[in-house]
A tleap script that builds the chain and sets N, CA, C and O, in Angstrom:
source leaprc.protein.ff14SB
mol = sequence {
  NMET PRO CYS GLU VAL ALA VAL LYS SER VAL
  VAL PRO SER ILE ARG ALA PHE ILE ALA ILE
  GLU LEU THR GLN SER TYR LYS MET LYS GLN
  GLY ASP VAL ALA VAL ILE LEU GLY ILE THR
  GLN THR ALA VAL SER LYS TYR THR ARG GLN
  VAL ARG GLY ALA VAL LEU LYS ILE ASP ASP
  SER GLU GLN ILE ARG THR MET MET GLN GLN
  ILE THR ASN LEU ILE ALA ASP LYS LYS ILE
  SER PRO GLN ASP LEU THR LEU ARG LEU CYS
  GLN VAL CYS GLN VAL VAL ARG ARG ASN GLY
  LEU MET CYS PRO LEU CYS LYS ARG SER ASP
  PRO THR ILE ASN ILE ARG THR CYS GLN ILE
  CYS LYS SER GLY ASN SER THR CYS THR SER
  CMET
}
set mol.1.N position { 111.753 93.095 99.857 }
set mol.1.CA position { 110.448 92.505 99.633 }
set mol.1.C position { 109.368 93.587 99.726 }
set mol.1.O position { 109.422 94.448 100.603 }
set mol.2.N position { 108.415 93.539 98.841 }
set mol.2.CA position { 107.361 94.552 98.851 }
set mol.2.C position { 106.611 94.665 100.181 }
set mol.2.O position { 106.250 95.768 100.591 }
set mol.3.N position { 106.376 93.553 100.849 }
set mol.3.CA position { 105.649 93.633 102.122 }
set mol.3.C position { 106.433 94.429 103.157 }
set mol.3.O position { 105.843 95.146 103.964 }
set mol.4.N position { 107.744 94.311 103.139 }
set mol.4.CA position { 108.562 95.091 104.071 }
set mol.4.C position { 108.450 96.581 103.765 }
set mol.4.O position { 108.347 97.405 104.673 }
set mol.5.N position { 108.471 96.913 102.492 }
set mol.5.CA position { 108.330 98.309 102.095 }
set mol.5.C position { 106.940 98.814 102.482 }
set mol.5.O position { 106.794 99.946 102.944 }
set mol.6.N position { 105.931 97.984 102.297 }
set mol.6.CA position { 104.565 98.371 102.650 }
set mol.6.C position { 104.431 98.646 104.143 }
set mol.6.O position { 103.803 99.624 104.547 }
set mol.7.N position { 105.020 97.787 104.951 }
set mol.7.CA position { 104.931 97.956 106.406 }
set mol.7.C position { 105.636 99.233 106.840 }
set mol.7.O position { 105.199 99.891 107.784 }
set mol.8.N position { 106.707 99.583 106.169 }
set mol.8.CA position { 107.477 100.765 106.561 }
set mol.8.C position { 106.961 102.064 105.942 }
set mol.8.O position { 107.270 103.145 106.443 }
set mol.9.N position { 106.183 101.977 104.866 }
set mol.9.CA position { 105.771 103.206 104.192 }
set mol.9.C position { 104.267 103.314 103.967 }
set mol.9.O position { 103.668 104.338 104.295 }
set mol.10.N position { 103.654 102.278 103.415 }
set mol.10.CA position { 102.225 102.361 103.094 }
set mol.10.C position { 101.375 102.363 104.361 }
set mol.10.O position { 100.517 103.227 104.536 }
set mol.11.N position { 101.611 101.409 105.230 }
set mol.11.CA position { 100.807 101.308 106.455 }
set mol.11.C position { 100.902 102.594 107.287 }
set mol.11.O position { 99.872 103.090 107.743 }
set mol.12.N position { 102.091 103.145 107.498 }
set mol.12.CA position { 102.155 104.421 108.222 }
set mol.12.C position { 101.419 105.562 107.506 }
set mol.12.O position { 100.837 106.427 108.160 }
set mol.13.N position { 101.442 105.566 106.185 }
set mol.13.CA position { 100.718 106.608 105.440 }
set mol.13.C position { 99.213 106.488 105.649 }
set mol.13.O position { 98.518 107.492 105.809 }
set mol.14.N position { 98.719 105.268 105.645 }
set mol.14.CA position { 97.287 105.033 105.881 }
set mol.14.C position { 96.928 105.452 107.306 }
set mol.14.O position { 95.950 106.165 107.529 }
set mol.15.N position { 97.729 105.003 108.254 }
set mol.15.CA position { 97.462 105.353 109.651 }
set mol.15.C position { 97.520 106.865 109.864 }
set mol.15.O position { 96.716 107.420 110.613 }
set mol.16.N position { 98.462 107.524 109.211 }
set mol.16.CA position { 98.585 108.978 109.352 }
set mol.16.C position { 97.328 109.673 108.852 }
set mol.16.O position { 96.804 110.568 109.516 }
set mol.17.N position { 96.846 109.268 107.691 }
set mol.17.CA position { 95.629 109.872 107.139 }
set mol.17.C position { 94.470 109.709 108.114 }
set mol.17.O position { 93.761 110.668 108.418 }
set mol.18.N position { 94.286 108.485 108.599 }
set mol.18.CA position { 93.174 108.197 109.506 }
set mol.18.C position { 93.337 108.953 110.821 }
set mol.18.O position { 92.372 109.524 111.329 }
set mol.19.N position { 94.539 108.961 111.373 }
set mol.19.CA position { 94.778 109.665 112.644 }
set mol.19.C position { 94.507 111.156 112.511 }
set mol.19.O position { 93.901 111.761 113.395 }
set mol.20.N position { 94.950 111.741 111.424 }
set mol.20.CA position { 94.728 113.178 111.202 }
set mol.20.C position { 93.234 113.463 111.061 }
set mol.20.O position { 92.720 114.406 111.662 }
set mol.21.N position { 92.548 112.659 110.278 }
set mol.21.CA position { 91.108 112.859 110.092 }
set mol.21.C position { 90.344 112.717 111.405 }
set mol.21.O position { 89.482 113.536 111.723 }
set mol.22.N position { 90.665 111.672 112.165 }
set mol.22.CA position { 89.933 111.433 113.410 }
set mol.22.C position { 90.192 112.521 114.448 }
set mol.22.O position { 89.276 112.929 115.163 }
set mol.23.N position { 91.433 112.992 114.533 }
set mol.23.CA position { 91.742 114.011 115.542 }
set mol.23.C position { 91.306 115.406 115.116 }
set mol.23.O position { 90.924 116.217 115.960 }
set mol.24.N position { 91.358 115.697 113.828 }
set mol.24.CA position { 91.017 117.040 113.380 }
set mol.24.C position { 89.547 117.178 112.988 }
set mol.24.O position { 88.866 118.087 113.462 }
set mol.25.N position { 89.058 116.302 112.143 }
set mol.25.CA position { 87.675 116.421 111.665 }
set mol.25.C position { 86.654 115.930 112.687 }
set mol.25.O position { 85.560 116.483 112.796 }
set mol.26.N position { 87.017 114.894 113.431 }
set mol.26.CA position { 86.079 114.309 114.387 }
set mol.26.C position { 86.416 114.654 115.841 }
set mol.26.O position { 85.728 114.223 116.766 }
set mol.27.N position { 87.484 115.435 116.030 }
set mol.27.CA position { 87.886 115.916 117.363 }
set mol.27.C position { 88.075 114.786 118.385 }
set mol.27.O position { 87.814 114.964 119.575 }
set mol.28.N position { 88.529 113.627 117.906 }
set mol.28.CA position { 88.806 112.522 118.813 }
set mol.28.C position { 90.142 112.753 119.509 }
set mol.28.O position { 91.041 113.383 118.951 }
set mol.29.N position { 90.266 112.249 120.708 }
set mol.29.CA position { 91.512 112.361 121.458 }
set mol.29.C position { 92.532 111.380 120.903 }
set mol.29.O position { 92.187 110.288 120.450 }
set mol.30.N position { 93.791 111.788 120.945 }
set mol.30.CA position { 94.869 110.945 120.428 }
set mol.30.C position { 94.901 109.579 121.102 }
set mol.30.O position { 95.154 108.569 120.446 }
set mol.31.N position { 94.648 109.541 122.399 }
set mol.31.CA position { 94.646 108.274 123.119 }
set mol.31.C position { 93.571 107.331 122.611 }
set mol.31.O position { 93.799 106.125 122.513 }
set mol.32.N position { 92.397 107.868 122.286 }
set mol.32.CA position { 91.308 107.042 121.754 }
set mol.32.C position { 91.652 106.525 120.356 }
set mol.32.O position { 91.392 105.367 120.030 }
set mol.33.N position { 92.232 107.388 119.546 }
set mol.33.CA position { 92.657 106.987 118.203 }
set mol.33.C position { 93.724 105.897 118.299 }
set mol.33.O position { 93.709 104.937 117.529 }
set mol.34.N position { 94.630 106.049 119.230 }
set mol.34.CA position { 95.697 105.059 119.419 }
set mol.34.C position { 95.120 103.686 119.743 }
set mol.34.O position { 95.560 102.680 119.185 }
set mol.35.N position { 94.152 103.641 120.629 }
set mol.35.CA position { 93.534 102.365 121.000 }
set mol.35.C position { 92.872 101.726 119.782 }
set mol.35.O position { 93.037 100.531 119.539 }
set mol.36.N position { 92.136 102.508 119.031 }
set mol.36.CA position { 91.429 101.994 117.855 }
set mol.36.C position { 92.407 101.452 116.814 }
set mol.36.O position { 92.179 100.389 116.238 }
set mol.37.N position { 93.500 102.187 116.574 }
set mol.37.CA position { 94.462 101.781 115.549 }
set mol.37.C position { 95.494 100.779 116.058 }
set mol.37.O position { 96.292 100.256 115.280 }
set mol.38.N position { 95.479 100.513 117.364 }
set mol.38.CA position { 96.426 99.551 117.923 }
set mol.38.C position { 97.856 100.056 117.951 }
set mol.38.O position { 98.803 99.290 117.770 }
set mol.39.N position { 98.001 101.351 118.181 }
set mol.39.CA position { 99.319 101.974 118.240 }
set mol.39.C position { 99.382 102.831 119.504 }
set mol.39.O position { 98.408 102.913 120.252 }
set mol.40.N position { 100.510 103.455 119.736 }
set mol.40.CA position { 100.653 104.297 120.919 }
set mol.40.C position { 100.138 105.711 120.657 }
set mol.40.O position { 99.993 106.136 119.510 }
set mol.41.N position { 99.869 106.420 121.739 }
set mol.41.CA position { 99.461 107.815 121.615 }
set mol.41.C position { 100.595 108.630 121.016 }
set mol.41.O position { 100.355 109.577 120.267 }
set mol.42.N position { 101.822 108.267 121.342 }
set mol.42.CA position { 102.985 108.960 120.771 }
set mol.42.C position { 103.015 108.809 119.255 }
set mol.42.O position { 103.324 109.760 118.537 }
set mol.43.N position { 102.694 107.613 118.772 }
set mol.43.CA position { 102.648 107.392 117.315 }
set mol.43.C position { 101.567 108.260 116.680 }
set mol.43.O position { 101.790 108.854 115.625 }
set mol.44.N position { 100.405 108.337 117.310 }
set mol.44.CA position { 99.330 109.189 116.791 }
set mol.44.C position { 99.806 110.641 116.744 }
set mol.44.O position { 99.557 111.344 115.765 }
set mol.45.N position { 100.480 111.086 117.783 }
set mol.45.CA position { 101.003 112.443 117.812 }
set mol.45.C position { 101.965 112.686 116.649 }
set mol.45.O position { 101.917 113.733 116.002 }
set mol.46.N position { 102.823 111.728 116.393 }
set mol.46.CA position { 103.774 111.874 115.274 }
set mol.46.C position { 103.060 111.874 113.927 }
set mol.46.O position { 103.450 112.599 113.012 }
set mol.47.N position { 102.017 111.062 113.810 }
set mol.47.CA position { 101.238 111.057 112.567 }
set mol.47.C position { 100.552 112.401 112.358 }
set mol.47.O position { 100.576 112.944 111.253 }
set mol.48.N position { 99.944 112.940 113.406 }
set mol.48.CA position { 99.203 114.195 113.252 }
set mol.48.C position { 100.120 115.381 113.003 }
set mol.48.O position { 99.713 116.367 112.388 }
set mol.49.N position { 101.366 115.289 113.481 }
set mol.49.CA position { 102.338 116.348 113.217 }
set mol.49.C position { 103.120 116.077 111.935 }
set mol.49.O position { 104.017 116.842 111.580 }
set mol.50.N position { 102.788 115.004 111.251 }
set mol.50.CA position { 103.418 114.581 109.997 }
set mol.50.C position { 104.913 114.337 110.144 }
set mol.50.O position { 105.693 114.566 109.220 }
set mol.51.N position { 105.296 113.864 111.338 }
set mol.51.CA position { 106.672 113.457 111.584 }
set mol.51.C position { 106.853 112.019 111.113 }
set mol.51.O position { 107.951 111.613 110.733 }
set mol.52.N position { 105.779 111.264 111.142 }
set mol.52.CA position { 105.779 109.869 110.719 }
set mol.52.C position { 104.641 109.694 109.708 }
set mol.52.O position { 103.609 110.360 109.788 }
set mol.53.N position { 104.857 108.785 108.759 }
set mol.53.CA position { 103.799 108.474 107.803 }
set mol.53.C position { 103.753 109.375 106.590 }
set mol.53.O position { 102.768 109.370 105.851 }
set mol.54.N position { 104.802 110.147 106.375 }
set mol.54.CA position { 104.802 111.095 105.257 }
set mol.54.C position { 105.742 110.683 104.124 }
set mol.54.O position { 105.962 111.454 103.190 }
set mol.55.N position { 106.295 109.477 104.202 }
set mol.55.CA position { 107.241 109.021 103.177 }
set mol.55.C position { 106.547 108.824 101.832 }
set mol.55.O position { 107.124 109.084 100.776 }
set mol.56.N position { 105.309 108.363 101.887 }
set mol.56.CA position { 104.568 108.044 100.671 }
set mol.56.C position { 103.242 108.790 100.691 }
set mol.56.O position { 102.443 108.622 101.613 }
set mol.57.N position { 103.008 109.613 99.672 }
set mol.57.CA position { 101.752 110.367 99.582 }
set mol.57.C position { 100.768 109.530 98.771 }
set mol.57.O position { 100.892 109.399 97.553 }
set mol.58.N position { 99.788 108.966 99.477 }
set mol.58.CA position { 98.841 108.084 98.786 }
set mol.58.C position { 97.463 108.700 98.638 }
set mol.58.O position { 96.635 108.172 97.896 }
set mol.59.N position { 97.195 109.797 99.320 }
set mol.59.CA position { 95.844 110.347 99.284 }
set mol.59.C position { 95.580 111.233 98.061 }
set mol.59.O position { 94.520 111.851 97.970 }
set mol.60.N position { 96.519 111.301 97.132 }
set mol.60.CA position { 96.262 111.988 95.871 }
set mol.60.C position { 95.343 111.160 94.982 }
set mol.60.O position { 94.646 111.702 94.124 }
set mol.61.N position { 95.342 109.853 95.186 }
set mol.61.CA position { 94.463 108.965 94.428 }
set mol.61.C position { 93.056 109.050 95.013 }
set mol.61.O position { 92.859 108.817 96.206 }
set mol.62.N position { 92.086 109.383 94.176 }
set mol.62.CA position { 90.701 109.515 94.628 }
set mol.62.C position { 90.168 108.192 95.193 }
set mol.62.O position { 89.454 108.184 96.195 }
set mol.63.N position { 90.518 107.082 94.548 }
set mol.63.CA position { 90.066 105.769 95.013 }
set mol.63.C position { 90.600 105.481 96.414 }
set mol.63.O position { 89.853 105.048 97.291 }
set mol.64.N position { 91.874 105.718 96.616 }
set mol.64.CA position { 92.496 105.438 97.912 }
set mol.64.C position { 91.975 106.399 98.970 }
set mol.64.O position { 91.677 105.991 100.093 }
set mol.65.N position { 91.867 107.657 98.620 }
set mol.65.CA position { 91.343 108.653 99.560 }
set mol.65.C position { 89.926 108.278 99.997 }
set mol.65.O position { 89.593 108.375 101.178 }
set mol.66.N position { 89.108 107.856 99.061 }
set mol.66.CA position { 87.735 107.446 99.376 }
set mol.66.C position { 87.725 106.247 100.311 }
set mol.66.O position { 86.958 106.213 101.273 }
set mol.67.N position { 88.567 105.274 100.035 }
set mol.67.CA position { 88.649 104.090 100.886 }
set mol.67.C position { 89.053 104.477 102.309 }
set mol.67.O position { 88.462 103.997 103.276 }
set mol.68.N position { 90.051 105.335 102.435 }
set mol.68.CA position { 90.518 105.746 103.758 }
set mol.68.C position { 89.472 106.593 104.476 }
set mol.68.O position { 89.329 106.507 105.695 }
set mol.69.N position { 88.742 107.410 103.721 }
set mol.69.CA position { 87.689 108.230 104.322 }
set mol.69.C position { 86.555 107.341 104.825 }
set mol.69.O position { 85.971 107.610 105.874 }
set mol.70.N position { 86.243 106.284 104.080 }
set mol.70.CA position { 85.211 105.344 104.528 }
set mol.70.C position { 85.621 104.669 105.836 }
set mol.70.O position { 84.806 104.514 106.745 }
set mol.71.N position { 86.871 104.278 105.922 }
set mol.71.CA position { 87.382 103.669 107.158 }
set mol.71.C position { 87.262 104.666 108.311 }
set mol.71.O position { 86.809 104.318 109.401 }
set mol.72.N position { 87.671 105.895 108.058 }
set mol.72.CA position { 87.605 106.936 109.081 }
set mol.72.C position { 86.165 107.140 109.548 }
set mol.72.O position { 85.914 107.243 110.749 }
set mol.73.N position { 85.231 107.197 108.626 }
set mol.73.CA position { 83.820 107.381 108.978 }
set mol.73.C position { 83.306 106.222 109.819 }
set mol.73.O position { 82.590 106.432 110.798 }
set mol.74.N position { 83.670 104.999 109.440 }
set mol.74.CA position { 83.232 103.830 110.202 }
set mol.74.C position { 83.795 103.856 111.622 }
set mol.74.O position { 83.103 103.510 112.580 }
set mol.75.N position { 85.051 104.267 111.747 }
set mol.75.CA position { 85.661 104.370 113.079 }
set mol.75.C position { 84.933 105.429 113.904 }
set mol.75.O position { 84.570 105.188 115.055 }
set mol.76.N position { 84.727 106.587 113.315 }
set mol.76.CA position { 84.078 107.689 114.036 }
set mol.76.C position { 82.661 107.318 114.462 }
set mol.76.O position { 82.200 107.731 115.527 }
set mol.77.N position { 81.973 106.538 113.630 }
set mol.77.CA position { 80.601 106.116 113.932 }
set mol.77.C position { 80.549 104.848 114.783 }
set mol.77.O position { 79.471 104.345 115.101 }
set mol.78.N position { 81.745 104.334 115.151 }
set mol.78.CA position { 81.859 103.111 115.954 }
set mol.78.C position { 81.134 101.934 115.304 }
set mol.78.O position { 80.436 101.165 115.964 }
set mol.79.N position { 81.321 101.820 113.991 }
set mol.79.CA position { 80.662 100.770 113.220 }
set mol.79.C position { 81.655 99.844 112.535 }
set mol.79.O position { 81.372 99.303 111.466 }
set mol.80.N position { 82.823 99.661 113.150 }
set mol.80.CA position { 83.828 98.795 112.547 }
set mol.80.C position { 84.493 97.962 113.651 }
set mol.80.O position { 84.867 98.478 114.704 }
set mol.81.N position { 84.624 96.683 113.380 }
set mol.81.CA position { 85.292 95.795 114.335 }
set mol.81.C position { 86.797 95.837 114.076 }
set mol.81.O position { 87.228 96.238 112.995 }
set mol.82.N position { 87.590 95.429 115.054 }
set mol.82.CA position { 89.043 95.387 114.823 }
set mol.82.C position { 89.410 94.506 113.621 }
set mol.82.O position { 90.336 94.833 112.879 }
set mol.83.N position { 88.706 93.416 113.429 }
set mol.83.CA position { 88.994 92.528 112.306 }
set mol.83.C position { 88.654 93.191 110.974 }
set mol.83.O position { 89.406 93.071 110.007 }
set mol.84.N position { 87.516 93.892 110.926 }
set mol.84.CA position { 87.139 94.588 109.699 }
set mol.84.C position { 88.095 95.739 109.417 }
set mol.84.O position { 88.413 96.015 108.261 }
set mol.85.N position { 88.549 96.404 110.460 }
set mol.85.CA position { 89.532 97.473 110.288 }
set mol.85.C position { 90.796 96.927 109.649 }
set mol.85.O position { 91.324 97.513 108.704 }
set mol.86.N position { 91.278 95.816 110.161 }
set mol.86.CA position { 92.482 95.194 109.598 }
set mol.86.C position { 92.268 94.826 108.138 }
set mol.86.O position { 93.128 95.091 107.299 }
set mol.87.N position { 91.145 94.226 107.833 }
set mol.87.CA position { 90.835 93.842 106.454 }
set mol.87.C position { 90.811 95.059 105.539 }
set mol.87.O position { 91.374 95.029 104.444 }
set mol.88.N position { 90.176 96.104 105.976 }
set mol.88.CA position { 90.078 97.312 105.148 }
set mol.88.C position { 91.439 97.996 104.960 }
set mol.88.O position { 91.729 98.515 103.882 }
set mol.89.N position { 92.269 97.994 106.007 }
set mol.89.CA position { 93.615 98.548 105.861 }
set mol.89.C position { 94.408 97.742 104.836 }
set mol.89.O position { 95.142 98.309 104.028 }
set mol.90.N position { 94.261 96.435 104.871 }
set mol.90.CA position { 94.943 95.579 103.893 }
set mol.90.C position { 94.443 95.858 102.474 }
set mol.90.O position { 95.224 95.853 101.523 }
set mol.91.N position { 93.141 96.100 102.338 }
set mol.91.CA position { 92.586 96.410 101.019 }
set mol.91.C position { 93.153 97.710 100.470 }
set mol.91.O position { 93.455 97.799 99.280 }
set mol.92.N position { 93.300 98.711 101.317 }
set mol.92.CA position { 93.905 99.982 100.873 }
set mol.92.C position { 95.334 99.727 100.426 }
set mol.92.O position { 95.758 100.210 99.376 }
set mol.93.N position { 96.071 98.975 101.217 }
set mol.93.CA position { 97.460 98.667 100.880 }
set mol.93.C position { 97.544 97.951 99.526 }
set mol.93.O position { 98.423 98.247 98.718 }
set mol.94.N position { 96.641 97.022 99.289 }
set mol.94.CA position { 96.640 96.299 98.010 }
set mol.94.C position { 96.381 97.239 96.838 }
set mol.94.O position { 96.999 97.095 95.783 }
set mol.95.N position { 95.478 98.193 97.008 }
set mol.95.CA position { 95.198 99.156 95.934 }
set mol.95.C position { 96.415 100.050 95.697 }
set mol.95.O position { 96.760 100.344 94.552 }
set mol.96.N position { 97.053 100.475 96.766 }
set mol.96.CA position { 98.276 101.282 96.633 }
set mol.96.C position { 99.303 100.513 95.812 }
set mol.96.O position { 99.923 101.060 94.900 }
set mol.97.N position { 99.471 99.250 96.145 }
set mol.97.CA position { 100.463 98.418 95.455 }
set mol.97.C position { 100.069 98.179 94.000 }
set mol.97.O position { 100.906 98.307 93.107 }
set mol.98.N position { 98.808 97.833 93.753 }
set mol.98.CA position { 98.360 97.573 92.379 }
set mol.98.C position { 98.493 98.806 91.493 }
set mol.98.O position { 98.748 98.688 90.295 }
set mol.99.N position { 98.319 99.990 92.083 }
set mol.99.CA position { 98.431 101.236 91.325 }
set mol.99.C position { 99.875 101.674 91.113 }
set mol.99.O position { 100.124 102.696 90.473 }
set mol.100.N position { 100.823 100.916 91.641 }
set mol.100.CA position { 102.238 101.201 91.414 }
set mol.100.C position { 102.785 102.357 92.230 }
set mol.100.O position { 103.874 102.853 91.943 }
set mol.101.N position { 102.051 102.793 93.241 }
set mol.101.CA position { 102.489 103.940 94.026 }
set mol.101.C position { 103.688 103.633 94.913 }
set mol.101.O position { 104.406 104.535 95.343 }
set mol.102.N position { 103.891 102.364 95.178 }
set mol.102.CA position { 104.985 101.965 96.049 }
set mol.102.C position { 106.263 101.632 95.264 }
set mol.102.O position { 107.323 101.455 95.864 }
set mol.103.N position { 106.175 101.548 93.957 }
set mol.103.CA position { 107.312 101.125 93.125 }
set mol.103.C position { 108.599 101.918 93.358 }
set mol.103.O position { 109.662 101.311 93.485 }
set mol.104.N position { 108.545 103.245 93.418 }
set mol.104.CA position { 109.795 103.984 93.659 }
set mol.104.C position { 110.468 103.621 94.989 }
set mol.104.O position { 111.694 103.616 95.090 }
set mol.105.N position { 109.658 103.320 95.998 }
set mol.105.CA position { 110.231 102.933 97.286 }
set mol.105.C position { 110.853 101.546 97.215 }
set mol.105.O position { 111.885 101.291 97.836 }
set mol.106.N position { 110.228 100.652 96.461 }
set mol.106.CA position { 110.817 99.320 96.270 }
set mol.106.C position { 112.145 99.441 95.536 }
set mol.106.O position { 113.116 98.765 95.874 }
set mol.107.N position { 112.179 100.305 94.533 }
set mol.107.CA position { 113.404 100.533 93.767 }
set mol.107.C position { 114.501 101.084 94.670 }
set mol.107.O position { 115.659 100.681 94.557 }
set mol.108.N position { 114.147 101.995 95.558 }
set mol.108.CA position { 115.124 102.551 96.493 }
set mol.108.C position { 115.622 101.467 97.453 }
set mol.108.O position { 116.797 101.438 97.821 }
set mol.109.N position { 114.716 100.585 97.849 }
set mol.109.CA position { 115.055 99.496 98.763 }
set mol.109.C position { 115.935 98.440 98.092 }
set mol.109.O position { 116.833 97.877 98.717 }
set mol.110.N position { 115.661 98.180 96.803 }
set mol.110.CA position { 116.419 97.180 96.041 }
set mol.110.C position { 116.682 97.719 94.645 }
set mol.110.O position { 115.838 97.567 93.761 }
set mol.111.N position { 117.833 98.344 94.425 }
set mol.111.CA position { 118.140 98.965 93.132 }
set mol.111.C position { 118.136 97.993 91.946 }
set mol.111.O position { 118.101 98.433 90.797 }
set mol.112.N position { 118.170 96.701 92.201 }
set mol.112.CA position { 118.162 95.734 91.091 }
set mol.112.C position { 116.767 95.542 90.513 }
set mol.112.O position { 116.624 94.950 89.443 }
set mol.113.N position { 115.751 96.021 91.187 }
set mol.113.CA position { 114.378 95.869 90.695 }
set mol.113.C position { 114.147 96.785 89.506 }
set mol.113.O position { 114.474 97.971 89.548 }
set mol.114.N position { 113.582 96.225 88.446 }
set mol.114.CA position { 113.180 97.016 87.289 }
set mol.114.C position { 111.700 97.327 87.474 }
set mol.114.O position { 110.852 96.472 87.215 }
set mol.115.N position { 111.381 98.537 87.916 }
set mol.115.CA position { 109.994 98.855 88.232 }
set mol.115.C position { 109.099 98.950 86.991 }
set mol.115.O position { 107.874 98.977 87.109 }
set mol.116.N position { 109.700 99.001 85.827 }
set mol.116.CA position { 108.897 99.015 84.593 }
set mol.116.C position { 108.354 97.627 84.258 }
set mol.116.O position { 107.290 97.504 83.651 }
set mol.117.N position { 109.074 96.596 84.649 }
set mol.117.CA position { 108.643 95.241 84.308 }
set mol.117.C position { 108.165 94.429 85.519 }
set mol.117.O position { 107.575 93.363 85.348 }
set mol.118.N position { 108.408 94.912 86.713 }
set mol.118.CA position { 108.007 94.182 87.920 }
set mol.118.C position { 106.482 94.127 88.004 }
set mol.118.O position { 105.809 95.144 87.838 }
set mol.119.N position { 105.953 92.960 88.258 }
set mol.119.CA position { 104.513 92.773 88.363 }
set mol.119.C position { 104.094 92.193 89.712 }
set mol.119.O position { 102.950 91.767 89.870 }
set mol.120.N position { 105.004 92.171 90.682 }
set mol.120.CA position { 104.719 91.541 91.971 }
set mol.120.C position { 103.486 92.164 92.620 }
set mol.120.O position { 102.585 91.436 93.037 }
set mol.121.N position { 103.427 93.455 92.711 }
set mol.121.CA position { 102.308 94.118 93.374 }
set mol.121.C position { 101.106 94.332 92.444 }
set mol.121.O position { 99.957 94.318 92.885 }
set mol.122.N position { 101.382 94.524 91.191 }
set mol.122.CA position { 100.326 94.847 90.253 }
set mol.122.C position { 99.459 93.652 89.867 }
set mol.122.O position { 98.350 93.824 89.363 }
set mol.123.N position { 99.963 92.442 90.103 }
set mol.123.CA position { 99.211 91.254 89.729 }
set mol.123.C position { 97.980 91.052 90.585 }
set mol.123.O position { 97.039 90.372 90.175 }
set mol.124.N position { 97.976 91.643 91.780 }
set mol.124.CA position { 96.832 91.477 92.666 }
set mol.124.C position { 96.875 90.191 93.449 }
set mol.124.O position { 95.989 89.933 94.264 }
set mol.125.N position { 97.899 89.369 93.219 }
set mol.125.CA position { 98.009 88.104 93.932 }
set mol.125.C position { 98.800 88.220 95.220 }
set mol.125.O position { 98.845 87.275 96.008 }
set mol.126.N position { 99.425 89.368 95.445 }
set mol.126.CA position { 100.242 89.525 96.645 }
set mol.126.C position { 99.340 89.829 97.840 }
set mol.126.O position { 98.401 90.620 97.745 }
set mol.127.N position { 99.639 89.199 98.937 }
set mol.127.CA position { 98.907 89.472 100.162 }
set mol.127.C position { 99.909 89.797 101.243 }
set mol.127.O position { 101.037 89.304 101.231 }
set mol.128.N position { 99.506 90.604 102.148 }
set mol.128.CA position { 100.406 91.029 103.215 }
set mol.128.C position { 99.828 90.612 104.554 }
set mol.128.O position { 98.681 90.924 104.874 }
set mol.129.N position { 100.625 89.912 105.322 }
set mol.129.CA position { 100.198 89.545 106.662 }
set mol.129.C position { 101.122 90.194 107.685 }
set mol.129.O position { 101.177 89.767 108.838 }
set mol.130.N position { 101.845 91.221 107.262 }
set mol.130.CA position { 102.846 91.847 108.135 }
set mol.130.C position { 102.271 92.950 109.005 }
set mol.130.O position { 102.997 93.510 109.827 }
set mol.131.N position { 100.998 93.283 108.856 }
set mol.131.CA position { 100.423 94.362 109.648 }
set mol.131.C position { 100.205 93.882 111.003 }
set mol.131.O position { 99.723 94.631 111.853 }
savepdb mol mol.pdb
quit
């Protein structure tokens, strides 16, 4: 299922981008980033060392990179609620899916999927509540 692939690949990629930006560009402590993202400090450490969250490269897309940078800026400026953070993370995930960036991972997960004709993620009707 695409949501399972998203939880295992897209969400970690988004979190990795944000964790790296917050710890490197904004000099935030890993523990503070962990609290904001609702993960452990160990997870933040793995994201910043690119041990986790590197399965899918999503920041090559200017649209996605901009969205993630906006989230990072809002976090750094303390202008985002946990609910808005969740909503924005879901929006990034939806754009990743609509742009077909997750298709190769879905194909690897289920070889019977024809990624040329599959429209599950591209239709824009898919929603993920697995975060």
